[in-house]
C-alpha positions in Angstrom: 0.2 -0.1 0.0 1.3 3.0 -0.9 0.0 6.1 1.4 0.1 9.9 2.2 -1.3 11.3 4.9 -2.7 15.2 4.3 -3.2 17.0 7.6 -6.0 19.1 7.7 -4.2 22.5 9.0 -1.0 22.2 6.1 -4.1 22.5 3.3 -4.5 25.9 1.8 -6.3 28.6 3.4 -7.9 31.9 2.4 -10.5 34.1 4.0 -12.5 36.7 2.0 -14.4 38.0 4.8 -18.0 36.4 3.1 -15.9 33.4 2.1 -14.2 31.2 4.1 -11.8 28.7 2.3 -9.6 25.7 3.5 -7.8 24.1 0.0 -7.0 20.7 -0.4 -4.4 20.9 -3.6 -3.0 23.5 -4.8 -5.7 26.4 -5.7 -6.1 30.7 -6.6 -3.4 31.5 -4.5 -2.6 29.1 -2.6 0.1 26.6 -4.5 2.2 23.9 -3.3 4.1 22.5 -6.2 4.2 19.1 -4.9 -0.1 18.9 -4.4 -1.5 19.8 -6.7 -3.9 16.9 -7.5 -4.2 13.7 -6.4 -4.5 11.4 -9.6 -7.1 13.0 -11.5 -9.0 15.2 -8.6 -7.6 18.2 -9.3 -9.4 20.0 -6.6 -11.1 19.6 -3.1 -12.1 23.3 -0.9 -14.1 23.2 2.0 -16.1 26.6 1.6 -17.4 28.3 4.7 -20.4 30.6 2.1 -21.7 33.3 4.9 -25.1 33.7 4.6 -26.8 35.8 1.5 -23.3 35.7 -0.2 -22.0 33.2 -3.0 -20.0 32.9 -5.9 -21.4 35.0 -9.0 -21.9 34.0 -12.4 -18.2 32.2 -13.9 -17.3 29.6 -16.5 -15.7 26.3 -16.2 -14.5 23.7 -19.2 -14.0 20.0 -19.6 -14.6 19.3 -15.9 -16.3 17.0 -13.6 -17.6 19.2 -11.0 -19.3 18.0 -7.6 -21.0 19.9 -5.1 -21.7 18.6 -1.4 -23.1 21.3 1.2 -22.5 20.0 4.3 -25.0 22.4 6.5 -27.0 24.3 5.3 -28.1 24.8 1.0 -26.6 26.6 -1.8 -28.9 28.4 -4.9 -27.5 27.1 -8.2 -28.2 29.1 -11.6 -26.2 27.9 -14.9 -26.5 28.8 -18.5 -28.1 25.2 -19.6 -31.4 26.8 -17.7 -31.2 25.0 -14.3 -32.4 26.8 -10.8 -31.9 25.0 -8.3 -30.9 24.6 -4.5 -29.0 21.9 -3.2 -29.8 21.4 0.4 -27.3 19.7 3.2 -28.0 15.8 2.3 -28.1 16.1 -0.9 -25.2 16.4 -3.8 -24.7 18.1 -7.6 -23.1 16.8 -10.0 -22.6 19.3 -13.4 -20.0 18.2 -16.5 -19.3 21.2 -17.6 -17.8 19.8 -21.2 -17.9 22.6 -24.8 -18.3 24.9 -21.9 -20.9 26.4 -18.6 -21.5 30.1 -16.9 -23.4 29.5 -13.2 -23.9 31.3 -9.4 -23.4 29.6 -6.4 -24.6 31.8 -3.1 -26.2 31.2 0.4 -29.4 31.6 -0.2 -30.1 32.1 3.8 -29.2 35.2 5.4 -28.8 33.5 9.1 -27.0 30.5 8.5 -23.6 29.6 6.9 -23.2 27.5 4.6 -20.2 24.9 4.6 -19.4 23.0 0.9 -17.2 20.7 -0.1 -16.6 21.4 -3.7 -14.9 18.7 -6.6 -13.3 19.1 -9.4 -12.6 15.4 -11.2 -10.7 16.4 -14.5 -12.6 13.9 -17.5 -12.2 11.1 -19.8 -13.2 12.6 -22.7 -13.5 16.2 -23.5 -15.7 18.6 -25.0 -19.0 16.9 -24.4 -22.0 18.3 -23.8 -22.8 19.8 -20.6 -25.0 18.3 -18.4 -26.9 18.9 -14.8 -28.1 16.5 -12.1 -28.3 16.0 -8.3 -30.8 14.1 -5.8 -30.9 14.3 -2.0 -29.6 10.8 -0.3 -30.7 11.1 3.1 -33.1 8.1 3.0 -30.1 6.3 1.6 -26.8 7.3 4.5 -28.4 4.8 7.1 -25.7 4.4 10.0 -23.5 2.4 9.3 -23.3 2.2 5.7 -21.0 3.3 3.1 -22.9 4.6 0.3 -22.0 5.2 -3.5 -23.5 9.0 -4.8 -21.4 9.3 -8.1 -20.1 6.5 -10.6 -19.2 6.6 -14.3 -21.9 6.8 -16.6 -23.4 3.5 -16.3 -21.9 2.0 -13.1 -23.7 -0.4 -11.0 -24.8 1.6 -8.4 -28.5 2.2 -8.6 -28.6 5.0 -6.8 -25.6 6.7 -8.5 -25.4 10.0 -9.6 -23.2 9.8 -12.6 -19.7 11.5 -14.6 -17.9 11.2 -17.3 -14.7 9.6 -15.4 -14.1 6.5 -13.9 -14.4 8.0 -10.4 -16.7 7.0 -7.8 -18.4 9.0 -4.4 -19.0 7.6 -1.5 -20.5 8.4 1.5 -20.6 7.8 4.8 -22.0 8.5 8.5 -20.5 5.5 11.2 -20.3 4.9 14.8 -18.1 4.7 17.4 -16.6 1.2 17.4 -17.4 0.1 13.5 -15.2 -0.1 10.6 -15.8 -1.7 7.2 -13.5 -3.3 4.3 -12.9 -1.2 0.8 -12.2 -2.9 -2.5 -11.0 -0.5 -5.2 -13.1 -0.9 -8.4 -10.7 0.5 -11.2 -7.1 -1.9 -12.2 -4.3 1.3 -11.7 -7.1 3.6 -9.0 -5.8 4.9 -5.3 -8.6 6.6 -3.3 -8.7 9.7 -1.6 -10.1 9.6 2.1 -11.9 13.0 3.2 -12.8 12.3 7.3 -14.9 15.0 7.7 -15.7 14.6 11.0 -14.6 11.9 13.7 -11.9 10.1 14.5 -10.5 6.9 12.3 -7.9 4.9 11.7 -6.4 2.9 8.1 -2.8 0.6 8.0 -2.0 2.3 11.6 -2.3 5.7 10.9 -4.7 7.9 12.6 -6.5 11.1 11.1 -9.1 13.9 12.7 -11.5 15.7 11.7 -11.0 17.3 8.0 -7.3 15.2 8.3 -7.1 12.9 4.3 -5.0 9.6 3.3 -4.3 9.5 -0.5 -4.3 6.1 -0.9 -3.5 3.6 -4.1 -1.3 0.8 -4.7 -3.6 -1.8 -3.0 -6.9 -3.4 -4.4 -8.8 -3.3 -1.0 -8.4 -1.3 2.9 -10.1 -1.5 6.0 -11.6 1.9 8.0 -12.1 2.1 12.2 -13.7 4.7 13.9 -13.0 5.0 17.3 -15.9 7.9 17.0 -18.9 8.7 15.7 -17.7 9.5 12.4 -18.3 10.9 8.8 -16.0 10.4 5.9 -16.1 10.6 1.8 -13.6 8.6 -0.3 -13.4 10.0 -3.8 -11.4 6.6 -5.5 -9.9 8.4 -8.8 -7.5 6.3 -11.9 -3.9 8.4 -10.9 -3.4 9.2 -14.2 
């Protein structure tokens, strides 16, 4: 097993007043030449957005974009004609493809939005842009890992899909529980992001917002010493 620990406190930081961001990989004003991406995972931003504030209309191209609100909601509008609200418990996917513009705002003036924004390089460029979202609240029962995003034609009935051989899984686990994860792609790795709690993988301890990159192995086990929330992002390594 090849593994790399990414401590939460070493993430990039930015505070714009309305936005307090933590960058898992080089982004915007944060650049670390040794931490630009993990395989085809390019961005994992942990954003706190003040009430009524947000990201104005801006473009994207040839990127698979996944948004996961942990607290609060996102009001989304895009050049494809979509206008919707994504709440905590839901997941949003957007294939930028040939080009799309969108905006994201916190519609709740009295509540801070905590949002995970994830970018993955696509397996095919210049596809027609597309958008989807789904509520996974009822599926995320305790001590169960749920695949929420996969490639087109994946075997997970409830998963959203993107243009990449990537899988995103979420789970809420109780203290004293564990699970084994089998890597699906032959040349894939997994970026494990501990949203909340305390976990161990191969003798390494992870605390809240710590991460571990895992590759060159077919499966691994995760155990929890506190009630925890976890995100796994499996991506091709090249």
